Backbone as a ProteinNet text record, in pm:
[ID]
protein_1_A
[PRIMARY]
XXXXXXXXXXXXXXXXXXXXXXXXXXXXXXXXXXXXXXXXXXXXXXXXXXXXXXXXXXXXXXXXXXXXXXXXXXXXXXXXXXXXXXXXXXXXXXXXXXXXXXXXXXXXXXXXXXXXXXXXXXXXXXXXXXXXXXXXXXXXXXXXXXXXXXXXXXXXXXXXXXXXXXX
[TERTIARY]
11988.2	11899.8	11925.6	11819.2	11829.1	11829.1	11875.9	11882.4	11796.9	11765.1	11689.8	11769.1	11698.3	11761.2	11800.7	11799.3	11834.8	11730.2	11778	11690.6	11665.8	11538	11501.4	11395.5	11378.2	11274.7	11193.9	11063.7	10970.8	10915.8	10922	10881	10735.3	10648.9	10508.4	10468.7	10551.1	10514	10612.1	10731.2	10828.4	10928.7	10993.7	11103.1	11054.7	11138.6	11108.4	11230.4	11212	11319.7	11272.2	11355.5	11320.4	11329.1	11217.3	11208.8	11214.8	11200.1	11206.8	11181.1	11200.7	11167.2	11081.6	10960.4	10867.1	10825.5	10786.1	10733.5	10581.8	10512.8	10366.9	10321.8	10212.5	10151.7	10063.4	10088	10006.7	9970.5	9843.5	9792.4	9866.4	9877.9	9939.3	10089.9	10150.8	10296.3	10355.5	10461.5	10526.6	10620	10603.6	10687.3	10745.4	10861.5	10927.3	10893.8	10871.1	10834.6	10923	10963.9	11026	10913.9	10933.6	10839.3	10904.4	10839.5	10898.3	10810.5	10868.8	10799.1	10819.8	10710	10717	10736.5	10814	10846.6	10724.8	10642.9	10525.2	10401.2	10312	10184.6	10185.5	10301.2	10308.4	10257.3	10265.7	10215.2	10326.8	10285	10378.6	10349.1	10451.6	10437.7	10504.8	10438.4	10497.3	10528.5	10654.3	10697.3	10763.5	10718.2	10781.4	10930.6	11012.2	11156.9	11190	11122.9	11152.2	11112.4	11024.6	10977.1	11039.7	11129.9	11185.4	11246.4	11326	11386.6	11281.1	11186.4	11082.9	10997.5	10964.7	10883.3	10965.7	11099	11185	11230.9	11219	11268.7	11419.1	11465.3	11608.2	11658.2	11788.6	11850.3	11838.1	11823.8	11821.9	11958.8	11961.1	12086.4	12188.1	12314	12423.2	12433.9	12514.3	12538	12600.1	12692.4	12757.2	12654.8	12568.8	12463.7	12365.7	12341.9	12252.5	12308.8	12439	12501.4	12486.5	12500.5	12481.7	12336	12244	12101.8	12069.3	12124.5	12100.8	12161.7	12279.1	12343.1	12261.6	12201.2	12118.7	12004	11950.8	11838.8	11876.2	12002.7	12043.9	12099.4	12103.2	12147.8	12044.8	12089.2	11998.8	11886.7	11764.9	11652.2	11650.2	11587.6	11564.3	11432.6	11424.4	11301.3	11191.3	11072.2	10955.7	10861.8	10787.6	10694.2	10589.6	10554.7	10449.8	10311.9	10293.2	10165.2	10145.9	10039.1	10020.8	10004.9	9941	9923.5	10057.9	10136.4	10268.4	10358.1	10355.5	10437	10397.1	10269.4	10222.5	10245.2	10228.6	10254.5	10402.5	10489.4	10632.8	10673.5	10621.1	10652.9	10601.6	10480.6	10421.1	10506.4	10553.8	10638.6	10770.5	10828.4	10954.9	10937.4	10824.6	10800.7	10775.7	10719.7	10691.8	10818.8	10929.3	11056.3	11101.9	11065.1	11108.8	11250.4	11310.1	11446.4	11443.1	11510.3	11507.5	11572.1	11670.6	11733.6	11638.3	11559.4	11457.9	11352.8	11313.5	11215.3	11271	11400.1	11462.6	11465.4	11492.9	11490.1	11349.3	11249.4	11110.6	11079.2	11117.1	11090.8	11158.7	11283.8	11358.1	11293.2	11268.9	11216.7	11076	10992.2	10854.9	10853.1	10943.5	10951.3	10986.6	11085.8	11124.7	11012.6	10949.8	10841	10728	10697.1	10591.7	10626.1	10751.6	10794.4	10780.4	10812.7	10812.1	10674.6	10597.7	10472	10350.1	10371.5	10259.5	10229.7	10166.7	10135.7	9985	9943.6	9804.2	9785	9662.6	9635.8	9707.6	9703.4	9771	9921.7	9976.6	10120.3	10159	10077.2	10104.4	10103.1	10011	10005	10130	10174	10294.6	10417.5	10425.5	10536	10536.4	10421.4	10412.6	10454.6	10415.7	10454.8	10607	10666.6	10812.3	10880.3	10830.2	10887.7	10876.5	10763.2	10744	10841	10861.9	10953.8	11096.9	11140.2	11276.8	11290.4	11196.4	11203.8	11197.9	11118.7	11109.9	11244.3	11312.5	11442.9	11546.7	11543.5	11634.8	11611.3	11484.9	11451	11501.9	11483.9	11529.1	11680.8	11752.5	11898.9	11953.8	11891.4	11941.1	11883.8	11781.7	11719.4	11638.8	11572.5	11491.7	11346.9	11259.6	11120.4	11106.8	11004	10980.9	10960.3	10888.7	10863.5	10996.2	11089.6	11221.1	11293.8	11281.8	11347.6	11284.9	11151.8	11085.1	11131.8	11139.1	11188.2	11331.3	11413.8	11552.5	11556.2	11476	11469.8	11423.9	11317.5	11261.4	11358.8	11436.6	11536.9	11646.1	11688.3	11790.3	11737	11614.1	11553.5	11536.3	11490.4	11471.5	11605.1	11709.1	11841.3	11891.5	11871	11913.1	11838.8	11713.2	11633.7	11677	11717.1	11764.7	11895.6	11980.8	12111.4	12099	11999.4	11979.8	11835.4	11794.7	11654.3	11602.6	11689.4	11643.4	11624.8	11640.1	11625.6	11483.9
9636.1	9613.4	9474	9410.1	9275.3	9278.6	9169.7	9157.3	9039.5	9039.4	8928.2	8799.6	8697.1	8568.2	8547.9	8654.8	8642.5	8560	8478.1	8398.5	8481.3	8505.1	8592.1	8525.9	8583.1	8535.8	8656.6	8646.8	8749.6	8697.8	8776.7	8724.8	8677.7	8735.4	8695.1	8592.5	8575.5	8487.4	8374	8382.2	8275	8298.8	8190	8200.6	8212.3	8277.8	8291.2	8339.9	8357.3	8402.6	8528.4	8630.1	8753.6	8728	8748.5	8723.3	8850.8	8964.5	9089.8	9208.1	9325.8	9450.9	9526.4	9563	9630.5	9764.1	9853	9983.4	9979.6	10030.9	10037.6	10171.9	10223.4	10346.8	10314.3	10379.1	10362	10500.8	10529.2	10658.2	10773.1	10760.6	10864.6	10874.8	10782.2	10784.7	10653.6	10663.3	10542.9	10485.5	10356	10288.7	10161.7	10123.8	10000	9888.1	9769	9651.3	9533.3	9460.6	9330.7	9233.7	9153.7	9047.6	8917.8	8854.5	8737.9	8616.5	8512.3	8383.6	8309.4	8289.1	8223.5	8073.7	8014.8	7872.8	7784.6	7820.5	7738.6	7805.5	7726.1	7776.4	7828.8	7840	7887	8029	8109.8	8246.4	8343.4	8460.5	8567.3	8684.2	8739.6	8847.7	8972.8	9086.1	9214.6	9290	9325.6	9399.7	9528.5	9642.7	9769.4	9770.2	9807.1	9812	9905.1	10019.1	10117.3	10067.7	9968.1	9917.1	9782	9731.2	9597.2	9581.2	9677	9668.2	9676	9766.2	9786.2	9661.5	9590.9	9469.4	9349.9	9361.9	9253.8	9157.3	9195.7	9110	9094	8971.4	8946.2	8838.3	8834.6	8730.3	8596.5	8489.4	8354.8	8327	8231.6	8199	8140.5	8149.5	8095.6	7944.6	7879.4	7735.3	7707.1	7794.6	7776.9	7788.3	7888.1	7905.3	7789	7733.4	7619.2	7500.8	7479.9	7371	7395.3	7520.2	7555.2	7531.7	7562.1	7543.4	7395.2	7312.1	7167.8	7111.9	7161.8	7117.1	7159.7	7276.3	7327.3	7231.1	7166.3	7074	6954	6917.1	6800.8	6839.1	6969.5	7014.2	6980.7	6989.7	6966.2	7069.3	7026.7	7120.1	7210.6	7325.7	7415.8	7374.7	7394.9	7362	7459.4	7407	7488.7	7492.3	7600.7	7609.5	7497.4	7443.7	7341.8	7401.8	7528.1	7594.2	7619.3	7564.1	7570.9	7714.4	7799.9	7938.7	8011	7994.9	8057.5	8001.1	7869	7803	7851	7849.1	7884.3	8031.8	8117.5	8259.7	8283.6	8217.8	8230.3	8180	8065	8007	8097.1	8145.2	8232.2	8357.2	8416.8	8536	8504	8390.5	8351	8330.4	8274.7	8250.3	8380.8	8479.5	8608	8685.6	8649	8718.7	8706	8596.7	8574.1	8520.1	8487.9	8435.7	8284.4	8234.2	8090.4	8010.3	8068.5	7997.2	7986.9	8092.1	8086.8	7981.2	7975.1	7874.8	7733.6	7715.3	7583.9	7542.6	7638.8	7609	7568.9	7637.5	7604	7462.1	7429.1	7294.5	7189	7214.1	7120.3	7106.6	7218.6	7217.1	7157.7	7191.9	7139	6989.8	6946	6802.8	6725	6774.2	6708.6	6714.6	6831.2	6847.8	6749.4	6737.1	6644.3	6500.6	6467.9	6330.5	6300	6397.4	6376.1	6394.4	6492.3	6526	6527.2	6525.6	6533.7	6678.4	6696.7	6830.8	6851.7	6972.5	7008.8	7034	7055.2	7083.7	7212.3	7314.9	7441.7	7424.1	7343	7313.1	7250.5	7157.1	7088.4	7187.6	7281.9	7383.7	7471.9	7507.8	7589.2	7512.7	7384.7	7301.3	7293.4	7272.9	7265.3	7396.8	7508.4	7638.9	7655.7	7614.8	7623.1	7535.8	7414	7324.1	7382.5	7443.4	7502.9	7618.7	7700.9	7813.7	7766.1	7670.2	7618.7	7540.9	7453	7369.7	7454.5	7559.8	7646.3	7707.6	7754.7	7815.7	7710.3	7595.6	7486.7	7443.6	7430.1	7389.5	7491.8	7619.7	7725.6	7720.3	7708.9	7709.7	7583.9	7469.1	7342.8	7309.7	7381.4	7352.7	7223.6	7194.8	7073.6	7112.1	7013.4	7036.4	7055.9	7128.8	7153.4	7022	6928.9	6798.6	6727.4	6734.2	6672.9	6741.4	6872.8	6946.5	6912.1	6896.7	6855.9	6716.9	6625.3	6489.7	6494.2	6579.5	6595.5	6642.8	6744.1	6795.9	6688	6619	6517.5	6401.7	6368.2	6262.4	6305.7	6430.3	6482.3	6480.8	6526.6	6528.1	6386.2	6294.8	6156.3	6094.4	6121.2	6069.1	6125.2	6255.1	6318.1	6257.1	6226.4	6168.1	6024.6	5953.3	5816.5	5815.6	5913.7	5922.4	5964.8	6044.2	6095.8	6071.3	5947.2	5918.2	5969.7	6009.1	6049	6200.1	6277	6423.3	6459.1
10122.6	10010	9954.2	9914.8	9861.3	9709.5	9651.5	9505.7	9459.9	9333.3	9274.7	9296.8	9344.5	9371.5	9516.1	9596.2	9737.5	9811.3	9902.6	9989.1	10114.4	10143.7	10254.9	10342	10461	10553.1	10598.8	10579.9	10628.5	10760.4	10869.5	11000.1	11006.5	10927.4	10931.8	10828.3	10726	10615.4	10588.7	10647.3	10632.2	10521.1	10476.4	10379.5	10235.1	10155.8	10014.2	9938.2	9807.8	9719.9	9647.4	9648.1	9577.9	9427.9	9359.1	9214.9	9133.2	9200.7	9127.2	9216.9	9159.4	9224.7	9123.8	9165.5	9075.3	9134.1	9044.2	9084.8	9068.7	9170.6	9167.6	9221.3	9164.2	9212.4	9331.7	9444.4	9564.1	9614.8	9619.6	9664	9592.7	9461.3	9380.8	9390.6	9462.2	9478.8	9429.3	9352.8	9302.4	9409	9437.2	9535.8	9475.6	9527.8	9483.6	9580.4	9524.8	9603.8	9567.4	9672.2	9648	9614	9512.5	9477.3	9525.5	9623.5	9689.3	9665.1	9606.3	9594	9724.8	9796.4	9926.1	9906.8	9995.6	9985.3	10008.4	10105.7	10133	10076.8	10027.8	9979.7	9837.5	9775.8	9638.6	9620	9724	9714.3	9680.3	9635.9	9603.1	9695.9	9755.2	9850.7	9794.9	9811.7	9774.5	9903.5	9922.1	10040.3	9995.2	10046.8	10008.3	10041.4	9945.1	9965.4	10082	10088	10193.4	10332	10340	10469	10505.9	10425.4	10446.7	10585.9	10627.8	10761.2	10870.3	10852.2	10952.7	10973.7	10864.7	10878.9	10923.6	10919.7	10967	10859.3	10733.2	10625.5	10643.5	10640.9	10663.2	10568.2	10552.7	10471	10542.7	10465.1	10523.1	10585.7	10677.9	10746.1	10648.3	10685.9	10605.1	10626.8	10544.1	10560.9	10698.1	10741.4	10871.9	10985	10975.8	11076.7	11074.5	10956	10945.1	11024.5	11018.8	11093.8	11244.3	11286.1	11427.6	11469.2	11379	11405.8	11423.6	11337	11347.8	11476.5	11513	11636.8	11759	11752.6	11862.7	11895.2	11793.7	11814.2	11901.1	11900.4	11979.9	12117.5	12147.2	12279.2	12385.8	12510.7	12623.9	12621	12648.5	12645.7	12768.5	12751.9	12865.3	12930.3	13060.8	13132.9	13092.5	13077.3	13045.1	13164.8	13182.2	13295	13290.4	13405.5	13412.8	13389.2	13430.3	13409.6	13260.1	13203	13058.3	13007.3	13083.3	13038	13029.5	13133.5	13137.4	13025.7	13009.7	12907.2	12767.7	12738.5	12605	12573.7	12672.8	12653.6	12622.7	12697.7	12677.4	12538.1	12500	12369.4	12257.8	12272.2	12170.6	12148.9	12257.1	12247.4	12176.5	12208.9	12145.8	11996	11955.8	11813.4	11737.3	11803.3	11738.8	11707.2	11770.6	11747.2	11602.1	11536.9	11399.9	11390.5	11503.7	11508.4	11492.2	11391.2	11363.1	11476.2	11545.6	11656.7	11775.4	11798.8	11904.7	11870.5	11744.2	11701.3	11716.1	11689.5	11705.7	11852.4	11940.7	12084.1	12127.5	12075.4	12106	12059.7	11936.5	11883.8	11970.4	12006.5	12090.8	12227.7	12293.3	12429.7	12436	12339.2	12337.9	12305.7	12220	12189.3	12315.5	12388.2	12513.7	12616.3	12628.4	12724.2	12692.1	12565.6	12523.3	12555.6	12540	12570.7	12719.3	12801.8	12946.2	13010.2	12962.7	13029.7	12938.9	12810.6	12717.3	12681.3	12566.2	12518.2	12509.8	12540.5	12519.2	12369	12328.7	12187.9	12145.3	12228.9	12197.4	12195	12287.6	12286.2	12152	12106.2	11979.7	11863.7	11865.7	11761	11763.2	11882.6	11895	11847.4	11881.5	11834.9	11682.6	11624.2	11477.3	11413.3	11472.8	11419.2	11425.6	11537.2	11550.5	11445.9	11428.5	11328.7	11188.1	11157.9	11025.6	11002	11103.6	11089.6	11064.5	11144.7	11130	10999.3	10973.4	10853.5	10726.4	10729.1	10611.9	10577.7	10679	10653.9	10615.1	10681.9	10644.3	10499.8	10461.7	10325.7	10224.6	10255.3	10165.7	10147.8	10259	10254.5	10186.7	10213.5	10159.9	10021.9	9979.9	9850.6	9851.8	9965.8	9978	10010.1	10010.5	10045.3	10196.5	10237.8	10379.7	10454.1	10394.7	10458.5	10488.2	10395.4	10417.5	10533.6	10541.8	10650	10785.3	10789	10913.5	10953.6	10857.4	10885.9	10939.8	10882	10926.5	11072.1	11104.5	11241.4	11338.2	11302.7	11391.5	11413.1	11311.9	11326.3	11424.8	11416.2	11508.9	11651.5	11669.9	11803.4	11858.8	11775.1	11818.5	11860.6	11782.6	11814.3	11948.3	11968.9	12095.4	12213	12196.5	12306.5	12334.2	12232.1	12253.4	12330.7	12302.1	12367.3	12512.5	12545.8	12680.6	12725.7	12745.3	12774	12907.2	12999.7	13132.9	13149.2	13045.1	13058.2	13086.4
[MASK]
+++++++++++++++++++++++++++++++++++++++++++++++++++++++++++++++++++++++++++++++++++++++++++++++++++++++++++++++++++++++++++++++++++++++++++++++++++++++++++++++++++++++

């Protein structure tokens, strides 16, 4: 169970902060809801407390995990399929997991792939989605704006590519 002030990540909506727990009548039954202020878009999300695990609501990563996440971005990329359908399907599935480390691998691998072979329009959309997922969580944990977190990620990736230009 989460408490007011906890930093959480909803797999479908991204990072936010629990601002309260409210009771609401739904179909004649009183239910408790987490009230979550989402980091992006300034929206408020209501998630049933009893369904939190089922929907995949989880605590944001720790500071230690954040350091591991940033280090992951500078690791050697994994090879991606040359066939765009296979590549995009694989990437899409990885992003649906809701795992920030999987999203970071996608951002890293797609950035490298784009540098070496170029990205299709759909590849670019998938890369942006991965960056948003990772940056949102980084921003939440670090207390910075999402744009700053994206810039931070891109700087790490650019530095890694400069150090290993032949990958």
